[in-house]
C-alpha positions as CSV (number, residue, x, y, z in Angstrom):
1,M,-8.3,-7.5,27.0
2,S,-7.8,-11.2,26.1
3,T,-5.2,-12.2,23.6
4,P,-6.0,-10.9,19.9
5,T,-6.6,-13.0,17.1
6,W,-4.0,-12.5,14.6
7,L,-5.1,-11.5,11.0
8,H,-2.7,-10.7,7.9
9,H,-2.8,-7.9,5.5
10,G,0.2,-8.6,3.1
11,K,3.2,-8.5,5.6
12,V,1.8,-6.7,8.1
13,R,0.2,-8.6,11.2
14,L,-3.4,-7.1,12.6
15,A,-4.5,-7.6,16.2
16,L,-8.2,-8.3,16.3
17,H,-9.4,-8.1,20.0
18,E,-12.5,-9.7,21.4
19,L,-14.3,-7.4,23.7
20,R,-17.1,-9.6,24.4
21,G,-18.2,-12.9,23.2
22,G,-21.9,-14.3,22.1
23,D,-23.7,-15.5,19.2
24,G,-25.1,-13.5,16.2
25,R,-23.6,-10.9,14.1
26,P,-20.5,-9.1,15.6
27,L,-20.1,-5.4,15.9
28,L,-16.7,-4.2,14.5
29,L,-15.3,-1.2,16.1
30,L,-12.7,0.8,13.9
31,H,-10.7,3.5,16.0
32,G,-9.5,7.0,15.1
33,L,-6.1,8.2,14.0
34,G,-3.4,7.7,16.4
35,E,-5.7,5.8,18.7
36,S,-5.7,2.0,19.2
37,A,-8.7,-0.6,19.9
38,T,-10.3,0.1,23.1
39,T,-9.9,-2.6,25.9
40,S,-13.6,-2.9,27.1
41,V,-16.8,-2.5,25.8
42,P,-18.2,1.3,25.4
43,S,-21.1,1.8,27.3
44,W,-23.1,2.8,24.3
45,A,-22.5,-0.8,22.7
46,T,-23.7,-2.7,25.8
47,P,-27.3,-3.2,24.2
48,W,-25.5,-5.2,21.0
49,A,-26.6,-8.7,21.5
50,G,-23.8,-10.3,19.4
51,P,-19.9,-10.5,19.8
52,I,-18.2,-7.2,19.8
53,V,-14.6,-6.8,18.7
54,A,-12.1,-4.1,17.8
55,L,-9.6,-3.8,15.4
56,D,-5.9,-2.2,15.5
57,F,-5.1,-0.5,12.1
58,T,-1.6,-0.8,10.6
59,G,0.8,1.0,12.6
60,H,-1.4,1.2,15.6
61,G,-2.0,-0.5,18.8
62,H,-0.7,-4.0,18.8
63,S,-0.5,-4.3,15.0
64,T,2.6,-4.1,12.8
65,V,4.5,-0.7,12.6
66,P,5.8,-1.2,8.9
67,R,9.1,0.8,8.1
68,G,9.0,4.0,5.8
69,G,5.4,4.6,6.2
70,G,3.3,4.7,2.7
71,Y,-0.3,4.9,4.3
72,T,-3.2,5.4,2.4
73,A,-7.0,5.1,3.3
74,E,-6.8,2.1,0.8
75,T,-4.1,0.7,3.1
76,L,-6.6,0.5,6.2
77,L,-9.4,-0.5,3.8
78,G,-7.4,-3.7,3.3
79,D,-6.9,-4.0,7.0
80,A,-10.9,-3.8,7.8
81,D,-11.5,-6.0,4.8
82,A,-9.2,-8.9,6.4
83,A,-11.3,-8.5,9.7
84,I,-14.5,-8.8,7.6
85,A,-13.3,-11.8,6.0
86,H,-12.5,-13.5,9.3
87,L,-15.9,-12.6,10.7
88,G,-18.1,-13.0,7.5
89,E,-20.6,-10.5,8.4
90,A,-20.4,-7.3,10.7
91,T,-22.1,-3.9,11.6
92,V,-19.3,-1.5,11.7
93,V,-18.8,1.5,13.9
94,G,-15.7,3.9,12.9
95,R,-14.6,7.0,14.7
96,G,-12.9,9.8,12.7
97,L,-10.4,8.2,10.2
98,G,-12.4,4.6,11.1
99,A,-15.6,6.5,9.9
100,Y,-13.9,7.1,6.8
101,I,-12.6,3.5,6.5
102,A,-16.1,2.0,7.4
103,T,-17.7,4.1,4.6
104,M,-15.2,2.6,2.1
105,L,-15.8,-1.1,3.5
106,A,-19.5,-0.6,3.1
107,G,-19.0,0.0,-0.3
108,A,-16.2,-2.5,-1.0
109,R,-17.9,-5.3,0.6
110,P,-21.9,-4.4,0.8
111,A,-23.3,-7.8,1.2
112,A,-21.3,-8.4,4.4
113,V,-21.2,-4.9,6.2
114,K,-24.8,-5.0,7.7
115,G,-24.8,-1.2,8.5
116,A,-21.9,1.4,8.9
117,I,-22.1,3.9,11.8
118,L,-19.9,7.0,11.4
119,R,-18.8,8.9,14.6
120,D,-16.9,11.7,15.5
121,G,-13.3,11.3,16.3
122,P,-9.7,11.7,15.0
123,G,-8.7,11.6,11.4
124,L,-8.4,12.7,7.8
125,V,-10.6,15.7,7.1
126,G,-10.3,15.0,2.9
127,G,-10.9,17.4,0.2
128,G,-7.3,18.7,-0.4
129,N,-6.9,21.9,1.7
130,D,-8.4,21.1,4.9
131,M,-6.1,19.2,7.5
132,T,-7.4,17.9,11.1
133,T,-3.7,18.0,12.2
134,P,-0.7,19.9,10.9
135,Q,2.0,18.2,9.3
136,T,4.4,20.1,11.5
137,S,3.1,18.6,14.6
138,F,5.3,15.2,14.1
139,R,8.8,14.6,13.9
140,L,9.4,11.6,11.4
141,A,11.8,8.8,12.6
142,E,12.4,5.2,12.4
143,S,11.0,4.9,16.1
144,R,8.5,1.7,15.3
145,T,6.5,2.9,18.2
146,S,2.8,2.8,18.2
147,P,1.2,5.2,16.8
148,D,3.6,5.3,13.8
149,P,4.7,8.9,13.4
150,Y,4.4,8.3,9.6
151,A,0.6,7.0,10.2
152,L,-0.1,10.2,12.0
153,F,1.6,12.6,8.9
154,E,0.1,10.8,6.2
155,L,-3.4,10.1,7.1
156,S,-4.0,13.4,8.9
157,R,-5.2,14.7,5.4
158,D,-6.3,13.5,2.0
159,A,-6.0,14.7,-1.4
160,R,-9.1,13.2,-2.6
161,P,-12.4,15.1,-3.2
162,P,-15.3,14.9,-1.1
163,D,-17.1,12.9,-3.9
164,Y,-14.6,10.3,-3.6
165,A,-16.2,8.9,-0.4
166,A,-19.6,9.6,-1.8
167,L,-18.7,7.1,-4.4
168,F,-18.5,4.1,-1.8
169,V,-21.9,5.3,-0.5
170,R,-23.4,4.7,-3.8
171,L,-21.7,1.3,-3.8
172,A,-23.2,0.4,-0.6
173,V,-26.6,1.3,-1.5
174,A,-26.4,-0.4,-4.9
175,G,-25.1,-3.8,-3.1
176,S,-26.7,-3.9,0.2
177,D,-30.0,-5.5,1.2
178,L,-30.5,-2.6,3.6
179,D,-32.4,0.5,2.8
180,E,-30.0,2.8,4.5
181,P,-26.5,0.9,5.1
182,I,-25.0,4.0,6.2
183,A,-25.7,6.1,9.4
184,V,-24.0,9.5,10.6
185,A,-23.9,9.8,14.1
186,A,-21.4,12.5,13.8
187,K,-21.7,16.4,15.0
188,Y,-18.4,17.5,13.1
189,R,-18.9,17.1,9.6
190,P,-15.8,17.8,7.4
191,G,-16.3,18.0,3.6
192,W,-16.2,14.1,2.9
193,L,-18.8,13.5,5.6
194,S,-21.0,16.3,4.3
195,A,-21.0,14.8,1.1
196,V,-21.7,11.2,2.5
197,A,-24.7,12.5,4.6
198,A,-26.1,14.1,1.5
199,E,-26.4,10.8,-0.3
200,P,-29.6,8.7,-0.7
201,G,-29.5,5.6,1.5
202,V,-27.8,7.6,4.5
203,V,-29.6,8.2,7.7
204,D,-28.9,11.0,10.3
205,A,-29.2,9.3,13.8
206,S,-27.7,9.3,17.1
207,L,-25.4,6.5,18.2
208,G,-28.3,4.8,20.2
209,E,-30.7,4.9,17.3
210,A,-27.9,3.6,14.9
211,I,-27.2,0.6,17.1
212,E,-30.9,-0.2,17.3
213,L,-31.5,0.4,13.7
214,Y,-28.6,-2.2,12.8
215,A,-29.4,-4.4,15.6
216,A,-32.7,-5.2,14.2
217,A,-31.5,-5.3,10.4
């Protein structure tokens, strides 16, 4: 992996990795909880004609590990927004937690996000009582290591109801020039993702079909 481009979100320095150069619209990859940006182009992404980049969220990979936690989905939305501000326009592919952030980003920046593809991966379930990872699994300490234990603790669950994510779908549909600005390519569907998939303007597709759909947009 080449030296990352450094972006800034408040006091956090974010690593944006170029996996492959090229002309045209970039494909932005958002990793799951506790992961980091992939170091090479995934096989499923090779048909994409444009550049391919991957972002390390706050507390993950090469990005800043802040002191004391305080992570929310909105924090990571700000990370992804910094990437979009740098790229201009992009199609976004998110895994797990990254899929949740991709949904929010599609609603927050519908003109810039030319399709959001939601994949299976580690991350919050959403909806209050369900959790992907028991909070007892992580010992919190000021280790300043990546992934940040505070991120694992605080982002493994979410108090918001599933229709919170669905609201961002409605914003995406209202502001996008695409008929179907979000594609669900995940088999496991926690409450928030089931709510997203039920919204008008969301297409069920395989990962390959979704890449082809937005490559042609």
